[in-house]
LUMBA-117250 format. One record per residue (C-alpha): residue in one letter; z, y, x; residue number from 0. Coordinates in nm, 2 decimals. Layout:
BEGIN
resn, z, y, x, resi
A, Z, Y, X, NUM
...
***
This chain:
BEGIN
resn, z, y, x, resi
X, 0.36, -4.86, 11.40, 0
X, 0.51, -4.54, 11.40, 1
X, 0.48, -4.28, 11.70, 2
X, 0.72, -4.04, 11.60, 3
X, 1.10, -3.97, 11.71, 4
X, 1.30, -3.84, 11.98, 5
X, 1.31, -4.03, 12.35, 6
X, 1.67, -4.09, 12.51, 7
X, 1.74, -3.98, 12.83, 8
X, 1.55, -4.25, 13.05, 9
X, 1.84, -4.52, 13.16, 10
X, 1.74, -4.73, 13.49, 11
X, 1.97, -4.98, 13.47, 12
X, 1.79, -5.26, 13.27, 13
X, 2.04, -5.52, 13.23, 14
X, 2.13, -5.35, 12.90, 15
X, 1.75, -5.24, 12.76, 16
X, 1.60, -5.42, 12.51, 17
X, 1.25, -5.35, 12.31, 18
X, 1.23, -5.43, 11.98, 19
X, 0.87, -5.52, 11.85, 20
X, 0.81, -5.57, 11.48, 21
X, 0.53, -5.50, 11.24, 22
X, 0.58, -5.17, 11.04, 23
X, 0.63, -5.34, 10.69, 24
X, 0.94, -5.46, 10.87, 25
X, 1.11, -5.16, 11.04, 26
X, 1.39, -5.16, 10.78, 27
X, 1.51, -5.49, 10.99, 28
X, 1.38, -5.35, 11.29, 29
X, 1.60, -5.04, 11.24, 30
X, 1.92, -5.24, 11.12, 31
X, 1.92, -5.44, 11.43, 32
X, 1.80, -5.14, 11.71, 33
X, 2.15, -5.00, 11.51, 34
X, 2.38, -5.29, 11.58, 35
X, 2.23, -5.35, 11.93, 36
X, 2.31, -4.98, 12.00, 37
X, 2.64, -5.00, 11.87, 38
X, 2.75, -5.30, 12.08, 39
X, 2.70, -5.12, 12.37, 40
X, 2.32, -5.19, 12.48, 41
X, 1.97, -4.97, 12.52, 42
X, 1.75, -5.10, 12.30, 43
X, 1.39, -4.96, 12.26, 44
X, 1.20, -4.90, 11.94, 45
X, 0.90, -4.67, 11.90, 46
X, 1.05, -4.47, 11.59, 47
X, 1.32, -4.37, 11.79, 48
X, 1.23, -4.37, 12.16, 49
X, 0.81, -4.26, 12.17, 50
X, 0.77, -3.88, 12.17, 51
X, 0.46, -3.69, 12.03, 52
X, 0.19, -3.64, 12.23, 53
X, 0.27, -3.93, 12.46, 54
X, -0.04, -4.22, 12.55, 55
X, 0.12, -4.45, 12.27, 56
X, -0.01, -4.77, 12.50, 57
X, 0.10, -4.70, 12.85, 58
X, 0.47, -4.56, 12.66, 59
X, 0.46, -4.95, 12.50, 60
X, 0.40, -5.14, 12.76, 61
X, 0.60, -4.97, 13.04, 62
X, 0.89, -5.00, 12.80, 63
X, 0.82, -5.34, 12.80, 64
X, 0.77, -5.41, 13.12, 65
X, 1.11, -5.23, 13.25, 66
X, 1.31, -5.38, 12.99, 67
X, 1.54, -5.62, 13.07, 68
X, 1.49, -5.81, 12.73, 69
X, 1.22, -5.84, 12.44, 70
X, 1.32, -5.91, 12.11, 71
X, 1.01, -5.96, 11.85, 72
X, 1.07, -6.02, 11.49, 73
X, 0.80, -6.23, 11.32, 74
X, 0.76, -6.25, 10.99, 75
X, 0.52, -6.38, 10.75, 76
X, 0.32, -6.05, 10.75, 77
X, 0.38, -5.94, 11.12, 78
X, 0.23, -6.30, 11.26, 79
X, -0.10, -6.28, 11.06, 80
X, -0.14, -5.85, 11.12, 81
X, -0.40, -5.77, 11.33, 82
X, -0.30, -5.48, 11.56, 83
X, -0.15, -5.37, 11.79, 84
X, 0.22, -5.59, 11.71, 85
X, 0.00, -5.89, 11.85, 86
X, -0.08, -5.69, 12.19, 87
X, 0.29, -5.69, 12.22, 88
X, 0.37, -6.02, 12.10, 89
X, 0.13, -6.15, 12.42, 90
X, 0.22, -5.92, 12.70, 91
X, 0.54, -5.99, 12.65, 92
X, 0.47, -6.33, 12.70, 93
X, 0.28, -6.19, 13.00, 94
X, 0.57, -6.06, 13.17, 95
X, 0.82, -6.32, 13.08, 96
X, 0.60, -6.53, 13.35, 97
X, 0.77, -6.37, 13.62, 98
X, 1.14, -6.52, 13.49, 99
X, 1.24, -6.79, 13.67, 100
X, 1.29, -7.10, 13.44, 101
X, 1.61, -7.09, 13.25, 102
X, 1.64, -6.76, 13.21, 103
X, 1.66, -6.51, 12.94, 104
X, 1.38, -6.20, 12.86, 105
X, 1.22, -6.36, 12.54, 106
X, 1.45, -6.40, 12.23, 107
X, 1.22, -6.50, 11.94, 108
X, 1.39, -6.36, 11.63, 109
X, 1.26, -6.50, 11.25, 110
X, 1.29, -6.28, 10.94, 111
X, 1.15, -6.53, 10.69, 112
X, 1.05, -6.86, 10.72, 113
X, 0.71, -6.79, 10.88, 114
X, 0.56, -7.04, 11.17, 115
X, 0.61, -6.87, 11.54, 116
X, 0.21, -6.88, 11.62, 117
X, 0.28, -6.89, 12.02, 118
X, 0.28, -7.21, 12.22, 119
X, 0.48, -7.09, 12.47, 120
X, 0.77, -7.01, 12.27, 121
X, 0.76, -7.39, 12.12, 122
X, 1.06, -7.49, 12.34, 123
X, 1.22, -7.16, 12.29, 124
X, 1.50, -7.14, 12.05, 125
X, 1.50, -6.88, 11.77, 126
X, 1.73, -6.64, 11.58, 127
X, 1.68, -6.68, 11.22, 128
X, 1.78, -6.36, 11.08, 129
X, 1.74, -6.47, 10.74, 130
X, 1.80, -6.48, 10.43, 131
X, 1.84, -6.07, 10.47, 132
X, 2.06, -6.00, 10.20, 133
X, 2.37, -6.19, 10.34, 134
X, 2.51, -5.98, 10.53, 135
X, 2.77, -6.29, 10.71, 136
X, 2.45, -6.45, 10.87, 137
X, 2.29, -6.16, 10.98, 138
X, 2.60, -6.05, 11.16, 139
X, 2.66, -6.42, 11.30, 140
X, 2.31, -6.42, 11.40, 141
X, 2.36, -6.06, 11.59, 142
X, 2.66, -6.20, 11.76, 143
X, 2.46, -6.50, 11.87, 144
X, 2.17, -6.27, 12.05, 145
X, 2.46, -6.05, 12.16, 146
X, 2.60, -6.38, 12.36, 147
X, 2.21, -6.43, 12.49, 148
X, 2.19, -6.08, 12.63, 149
X, 2.56, -6.16, 12.82, 150
X, 2.75, -5.93, 12.59, 151
X, 3.05, -6.07, 12.44, 152
X, 3.09, -5.95, 12.08, 153
X, 3.46, -5.94, 11.92, 154
X, 3.56, -6.10, 11.56, 155
X, 3.68, -5.79, 11.43, 156
X, 3.43, -5.60, 11.10, 157
X, 3.13, -5.49, 11.23, 158
X, 3.28, -5.44, 11.62, 159
X, 2.96, -5.54, 11.85, 160
X, 3.21, -5.45, 12.18, 161
X, 3.11, -5.52, 12.56, 162
X, 3.46, -5.66, 12.77, 163
X, 3.67, -5.34, 12.81, 164
X, 3.90, -5.27, 13.16, 165
X, 4.21, -5.12, 13.20, 166
X, 4.26, -4.79, 13.15, 167
X, 4.35, -4.66, 13.45, 168
X, 4.18, -4.64, 13.75, 169
X, 4.28, -4.97, 13.84, 170
X, 4.01, -5.23, 13.73, 171
X, 4.15, -5.53, 13.62, 172
X, 4.03, -5.86, 13.83, 173
X, 3.98, -6.08, 13.57, 174
X, 3.80, -5.88, 13.39, 175
X, 3.59, -5.75, 13.66, 176
X, 3.52, -6.12, 13.73, 177
X, 3.46, -6.23, 13.35, 178
X, 3.16, -5.94, 13.30, 179
X, 3.03, -5.97, 13.65, 180
X, 2.98, -6.41, 13.55, 181
X, 2.76, -6.28, 13.30, 182
X, 2.56, -5.99, 13.49, 183
X, 2.51, -6.29, 13.72, 184
X, 2.35, -6.54, 13.47, 185
X, 2.10, -6.25, 13.36, 186
X, 2.04, -6.10, 13.70, 187
X, 1.63, -6.08, 13.85, 188
X, 1.51, -5.91, 14.15, 189
X, 1.29, -5.64, 14.00, 190
X, 0.93, -5.70, 14.09, 191
X, 1.00, -6.09, 14.28, 192
X, 0.72, -6.32, 14.29, 193
X, 0.69, -6.69, 14.23, 194
X, 0.48, -6.74, 14.59, 195
X, 0.69, -6.63, 14.97, 196
X, 0.51, -6.77, 15.19, 197
X, 0.62, -6.72, 15.62, 198
X, 0.79, -6.58, 15.79, 199
X, 1.06, -6.78, 15.84, 200
X, 1.17, -6.68, 16.15, 201
X, 1.30, -6.34, 15.96, 202
X, 1.43, -6.57, 15.76, 203
X, 1.63, -6.76, 15.92, 204
X, 1.74, -6.54, 16.29, 205
X, 1.64, -6.21, 16.23, 206
X, 1.77, -6.06, 15.95, 207
X, 2.08, -6.32, 15.91, 208
X, 2.19, -6.23, 16.28, 209
X, 2.19, -5.87, 16.15, 210
X, 2.33, -5.88, 15.83, 211
X, 2.59, -6.17, 15.84, 212
X, 2.87, -5.94, 15.92, 213
X, 3.05, -5.72, 15.66, 214
X, 2.97, -5.34, 15.69, 215
X, 2.65, -5.44, 15.83, 216
X, 2.35, -5.16, 15.79, 217
X, 2.04, -5.25, 15.82, 218
X, 1.69, -5.18, 15.70, 219
X, 1.37, -5.37, 15.68, 220
X, 1.08, -5.10, 15.78, 221
X, 0.73, -5.14, 15.79, 222
X, 0.41, -4.98, 15.60, 223
X, 0.38, -4.98, 15.26, 224
X, 0.29, -5.37, 15.06, 225
X, 0.38, -5.55, 15.36, 226
X, 0.63, -5.77, 15.19, 227
X, 0.98, -5.54, 15.29, 228
X, 1.11, -5.61, 14.93, 229
X, 0.94, -6.02, 14.87, 230
X, 1.11, -6.05, 15.22, 231
X, 1.44, -5.94, 15.16, 232
X, 1.47, -6.07, 14.80, 233
X, 1.41, -6.46, 14.93, 234
X, 1.68, -6.35, 15.24, 235
X, 1.91, -6.25, 14.97, 236
X, 1.87, -6.58, 14.76, 237
X, 1.93, -6.80, 15.04, 238
X, 2.21, -6.63, 15.19, 239
X, 2.46, -6.60, 14.88, 240
X, 2.32, -6.95, 14.83, 241
X, 2.49, -7.00, 15.18, 242
X, 2.87, -6.78, 15.10, 243
X, 2.75, -6.49, 15.28, 244
X, 2.78, -6.27, 15.04, 245
X, 2.94, -6.30, 14.71, 246
X, 2.83, -6.04, 14.53, 247
X, 2.50, -5.80, 14.53, 248
X, 2.41, -5.48, 14.41, 249
X, 2.03, -5.39, 14.34, 250
X, 1.92, -5.03, 14.40, 251
X, 1.55, -4.96, 14.28, 252
X, 1.44, -4.61, 14.43, 253
X, 1.02, -4.74, 14.29, 254
X, 1.07, -4.49, 13.98, 255
X, 1.21, -4.16, 14.22, 256
X, 1.52, -4.03, 14.28, 257
X, 1.82, -4.09, 14.04, 258
X, 2.11, -3.86, 14.05, 259
X, 2.45, -4.01, 14.21, 260
X, 2.67, -4.09, 13.86, 261
X, 2.36, -4.31, 13.78, 262
X, 2.31, -4.46, 14.04, 263
X, 2.72, -4.53, 14.06, 264
X, 2.68, -4.63, 13.75, 265
X, 2.40, -4.92, 13.85, 266
X, 2.69, -4.96, 14.13, 267
X, 2.95, -5.07, 13.92, 268
X, 2.74, -5.23, 13.64, 269
X, 2.61, -5.53, 13.91, 270
X, 3.05, -5.52, 14.04, 271
X, 3.16, -5.61, 13.70, 272
X, 3.27, -5.32, 13.52, 273
X, 3.14, -5.24, 13.20, 274
X, 2.92, -4.98, 13.20, 275
X, 3.02, -4.83, 12.82, 276
X, 3.38, -4.82, 12.97, 277
X, 3.37, -4.68, 13.31, 278
X, 3.16, -4.41, 13.16, 279
X, 3.44, -4.26, 13.02, 280
X, 3.53, -4.09, 13.32, 281
X, 3.35, -3.79, 13.38, 282
X, 3.43, -3.65, 13.72, 283
X, 3.25, -3.80, 13.93, 284
X, 3.54, -3.86, 14.23, 285
X, 3.73, -4.07, 13.95, 286
X, 3.39, -4.29, 13.95, 287
X, 3.36, -4.34, 14.32, 288
X, 3.70, -4.46, 14.34, 289
X, 3.70, -4.69, 14.10, 290
X, 3.41, -4.84, 14.24, 291
X, 3.53, -4.82, 14.58, 292
X, 3.84, -5.01, 14.44, 293
X, 3.63, -5.31, 14.32, 294
X, 3.41, -5.31, 14.63, 295
X, 3.73, -5.36, 14.85, 296
X, 3.87, -5.66, 14.61, 297
X, 3.53, -5.80, 14.74, 298
X, 3.50, -6.06, 15.03, 299
X, 3.15, -5.96, 15.18, 300
X, 2.97, -5.73, 14.89, 301
X, 2.61, -5.57, 14.93, 302
X, 2.45, -5.30, 14.79, 303
X, 2.06, -5.35, 14.85, 304
X, 1.88, -5.06, 14.86, 305
X, 1.47, -5.11, 14.79, 306
X, 1.22, -4.87, 14.88, 307
X, 1.50, -4.65, 15.01, 308
X, 1.25, -4.41, 15.19, 309
X, 1.23, -4.20, 14.84, 310
X, 1.57, -4.08, 14.96, 311
X, 1.51, -4.08, 15.30, 312
X, 1.14, -3.85, 15.36, 313
X, 1.33, -3.61, 15.19, 314
X, 1.63, -3.61, 15.45, 315
X, 1.33, -3.67, 15.72, 316
X, 1.10, -3.40, 15.61, 317
X, 1.22, -3.10, 15.86, 318
X, 0.93, -2.82, 15.65, 319
X, 1.18, -2.85, 15.38, 320
X, 1.55, -2.86, 15.21, 321
X, 1.60, -3.22, 15.09, 322
X, 1.68, -3.23, 14.73, 323
X, 2.04, -3.26, 14.60, 324
X, 1.99, -3.62, 14.46, 325
X, 1.87, -3.72, 14.83, 326
X, 2.19, -3.56, 14.98, 327
X, 2.45, -3.69, 14.71, 328
X, 2.28, -4.08, 14.78, 329
X, 2.29, -4.07, 15.15, 330
X, 2.69, -3.90, 15.14, 331
X, 2.76, -4.19, 14.89, 332
X, 2.64, -4.49, 15.12, 333
X, 2.77, -4.31, 15.42, 334
X, 3.12, -4.21, 15.32, 335
X, 3.23, -4.37, 15.04, 336
X, 3.15, -4.77, 15.10, 337
X, 3.43, -4.96, 15.19, 338
X, 3.41, -5.06, 15.57, 339
X, 3.39, -5.49, 15.41, 340
X, 3.04, -5.35, 15.20, 341
X, 2.72, -5.40, 15.36, 342
X, 2.42, -5.21, 15.32, 343
X, 2.03, -5.38, 15.27, 344
X, 1.77, -5.07, 15.26, 345
X, 1.40, -5.18, 15.22, 346
X, 1.17, -4.86, 15.35, 347
X, 0.88, -4.76, 15.53, 348
X, 1.11, -4.47, 15.71, 349
X, 1.19, -4.62, 16.06, 350
X, 1.50, -4.41, 16.05, 351
X, 1.73, -4.38, 15.72, 352
X, 2.02, -4.21, 15.85, 353
X, 2.30, -4.50, 15.85, 354
X, 2.56, -4.49, 16.11, 355
X, 2.47, -4.82, 16.32, 356
X, 2.14, -4.88, 16.13, 357
X, 1.98, -5.18, 16.25, 358
X, 1.60, -5.17, 16.22, 359
X, 1.40, -5.51, 16.11, 360
X, 1.04, -5.42, 16.21, 361
X, 0.80, -5.60, 16.02, 362
X, 0.48, -5.73, 16.13, 363
X, 0.23, -5.90, 15.94, 364
X, 0.19, -6.24, 15.86, 365
X, 0.10, -6.55, 16.13, 366
X, -0.26, -6.65, 16.08, 367
X, -0.16, -6.97, 15.89, 368
X, 0.07, -6.79, 15.71, 369
X, -0.25, -6.53, 15.55, 370
X, -0.44, -6.86, 15.48, 371
X, -0.19, -7.00, 15.30, 372
X, -0.09, -6.70, 15.07, 373
X, -0.45, -6.70, 15.03, 374
X, -0.48, -7.03, 14.92, 375
X, -0.18, -7.02, 14.64, 376
X, -0.33, -6.69, 14.52, 377
X, -0.73, -6.76, 14.52, 378
X, -0.85, -6.74, 14.16, 379
X, -1.26, -6.86, 14.24, 380
X, -1.37, -7.18, 14.23, 381
X, -1.34, -7.52, 14.47, 382
X, -1.48, -7.40, 14.77, 383
X, -1.24, -7.13, 14.85, 384
X, -0.95, -7.32, 14.81, 385
X, -0.87, -7.55, 15.10, 386
X, -1.24, -7.53, 15.16, 387
X, -1.45, -7.80, 15.40, 388
X, -1.74, -7.65, 15.45, 389
X, -1.66, -7.49, 15.80, 390
X, -1.86, -7.23, 15.68, 391
X, -1.67, -7.07, 15.46, 392
X, -1.35, -7.19, 15.60, 393
X, -1.45, -6.94, 15.86, 394
X, -1.56, -6.66, 15.64, 395
X, -1.25, -6.66, 15.49, 396
X, -1.04, -6.69, 15.84, 397
X, -1.29, -6.41, 15.96, 398
X, -1.18, -6.23, 15.64, 399
X, -0.82, -6.29, 15.68, 400
X, -0.79, -6.15, 16.04, 401
X, -0.91, -5.86, 15.90, 402
X, -0.65, -5.79, 15.73, 403
X, -0.43, -5.81, 15.99, 404
X, -0.19, -6.01, 15.76, 405
X, -0.09, -5.74, 15.51, 406
X, -0.01, -5.95, 15.24, 407
X, -0.09, -5.70, 14.95, 408
X, -0.43, -5.72, 15.07, 409
X, -0.48, -6.02, 15.09, 410
X, -0.39, -6.04, 14.76, 411
X, -0.58, -5.83, 14.60, 412
X, -0.85, -6.03, 14.76, 413
X, -0.77, -6.39, 14.66, 414
X, -0.70, -6.26, 14.28, 415
X, -1.06, -6.15, 14.28, 416
X, -1.30, -6.29, 14.49, 417
X, -1.51, -6.53, 14.21, 418
X, -1.75, -6.69, 14.46, 419
X, -1.88, -6.76, 14.82, 420
X, -2.17, -6.52, 14.77, 421
X, -1.87, -6.28, 14.66, 422
X, -1.70, -6.35, 14.98, 423
X, -1.96, -6.29, 15.19, 424
X, -2.06, -5.98, 15.11, 425
X, -1.73, -5.90, 15.18, 426
X, -1.76, -6.08, 15.51, 427
X, -2.01, -5.85, 15.58, 428
X, -1.92, -5.54, 15.47, 429
X, -1.64, -5.58, 15.71, 430
X, -1.82, -5.67, 15.99, 431
X, -1.68, -5.86, 16.24, 432
X, -1.45, -5.62, 16.47, 433
X, -1.13, -5.84, 16.52, 434
X, -0.83, -5.64, 16.49, 435
X, -0.58, -5.57, 16.74, 436
X, -0.22, -5.71, 16.53, 437
X, -0.07, -5.36, 16.74, 438
X, -0.24, -5.11, 16.62, 439
X, -0.17, -4.96, 16.23, 440
X, -0.42, -4.73, 16.28, 441
X, -0.70, -4.99, 16.32, 442
X, -0.56, -5.24, 16.10, 443
X, -0.52, -4.96, 15.82, 444
X, -0.84, -4.88, 15.83, 445
X, -0.96, -5.27, 15.79, 446
X, -0.71, -5.24, 15.51, 447
X, -0.90, -4.96, 15.33, 448
X, -1.23, -5.07, 15.39, 449
X, -1.10, -5.44, 15.17, 450
X, -0.94, -5.19, 14.90, 451
X, -1.31, -5.05, 14.93, 452
X, -1.42, -5.35, 14.79, 453
X, -1.20, -5.44, 14.53, 454
X, -1.19, -5.15, 14.34, 455
X, -1.59, -5.17, 14.37, 456
X, -1.57, -5.51, 14.16, 457
X, -1.29, -5.44, 13.95, 458
X, -1.29, -5.20, 13.62, 459
X, -1.21, -4.84, 13.54, 460
X, -0.79, -4.90, 13.53, 461
X, -0.79, -5.01, 13.80, 462
X, -0.97, -4.74, 14.01, 463
X, -0.75, -4.51, 13.86, 464
X, -0.43, -4.71, 13.98, 465
X, -0.48, -4.78, 14.33, 466
X, -0.52, -4.45, 14.46, 467
X, -0.19, -4.38, 14.29, 468
X, -0.03, -4.63, 14.53, 469
X, -0.07, -4.41, 14.81, 470
X, -0.06, -4.70, 15.06, 471
X, -0.14, -4.49, 15.39, 472
X, 0.04, -4.18, 15.28, 473
X, 0.34, -4.24, 15.11, 474
X, 0.60, -4.51, 14.93, 475
X, 0.46, -4.79, 14.79, 476
X, 0.61, -4.91, 14.47, 477
X, 0.76, -5.21, 14.39, 478
X, 0.66, -5.25, 14.04, 479
X, 0.28, -5.18, 14.20, 480
X, 0.16, -5.48, 14.22, 481
X, 0.30, -5.65, 13.89, 482
X, 0.06, -5.33, 13.75, 483
X, -0.23, -5.42, 13.94, 484
X, -0.24, -5.79, 13.83, 485
X, -0.13, -5.71, 13.47, 486
X, -0.41, -5.42, 13.43, 487
X, -0.72, -5.68, 13.38, 488
X, -0.52, -5.88, 13.13, 489
X, -0.45, -5.56, 12.92, 490
X, -0.77, -5.39, 12.91, 491
X, -0.88, -5.64, 12.68, 492
X, -0.59, -5.65, 12.46, 493
X, -0.63, -5.25, 12.44, 494
X, -1.00, -5.27, 12.36, 495
X, -0.93, -5.48, 12.04, 496
X, -0.76, -5.22, 11.90, 497
X, -0.81, -4.82, 11.95, 498
X, -0.52, -4.67, 11.77, 499
X, -0.14, -4.78, 11.65, 500
X, -0.15, -5.04, 11.38, 501
X, 0.15, -5.18, 11.38, 502
***
């Protein structure tokens, strides 16, 4: 795999990001596909063009795959037999694919010749055949099929792959918004959403719904990092959208830090259904605001969902220093430029997010029964630990889960890493028998620190380095951290097979 090349400015909008994986012998075809996708208005990622000198290539590649909306592996007689990083990429992307709901496109297999694809996970996934390579008409037709799978509409003119356009005036046409938005919704995915969701029906069916059901609501779910704020918000949004409470949902993620206002507005425009490549023609920020405002006004009840908003509000509330211009701009945009029909829904560790008429919903820990359900759904150990009949084992688990204070992340770490009754006894003994007062957050955090300390001692060095970066007890917990935690052990094995890139 080649390492040289320039990396463009990062694009936090995942919808157009496509990772291309290939063997170095197939670079000519990979580069041709890269240029075609680029010409179509997408944001393809390929090591030759995107990997900076001096960067850790393993981390950069894994991050790029994990953050891409689509993954295109180029299978050939060479790549399917080659030992090295190309196989690691193929397999790592299959792990990422497991996070996607059934029927949602992420992994798009492409063959460059009549080779056999070796992965059983792809047996039922329809492939694209880009061969014979010398036939330009076949190549263009297959690229158009790929673009349609990625929800980009190709035009029939020669070499003209383009996304749907819209009126050149500031009044965006309703027809084009609807058609583009439909394509976006077909591939929409909440970032970091987990398949398993446990409990908190009271929040879903009453508290959050009551606060958010009226257009123009301002609602924040607040609570400690890793307590499940994002997962609860995802579940609520899915449920309420099915019930017709929202006609469009616009997710914005702050887990990777503050973004410039221009980029945030482009994200909003894309989810409303305004084609980004056309929207970006307007350099004036006020013109962009006007386009977004007009489009939102044309909706019945749009929702802007801002995850990990404490990244913004922490700066606004910190009296010791002047907040950054990005934080000020984002706050002003949400407060002053959003129409009255548009609701704003935040998850945040900050209790006050500087939104007018903000309704705060404090997130408590899982109940005892919910904690047990989560543990049973995630535990990877022997049968004795899953729905145990042995009263002693059952008591140990109940005691342990009480010590977590119902904190989902801590329960998940424990459940995924205990492999025997002996380890369960060791952890229970280490935590002691003190019961945690669910209303005393300091005590609950102390018990959680003990849980994390034990988990750190059990797991490998990569996880030891990762967990402190979560800064669970001092600063925001990133939504992507859970995915990183539980994928890191699998990735370490793959990494150990190859110390240098050999694509």
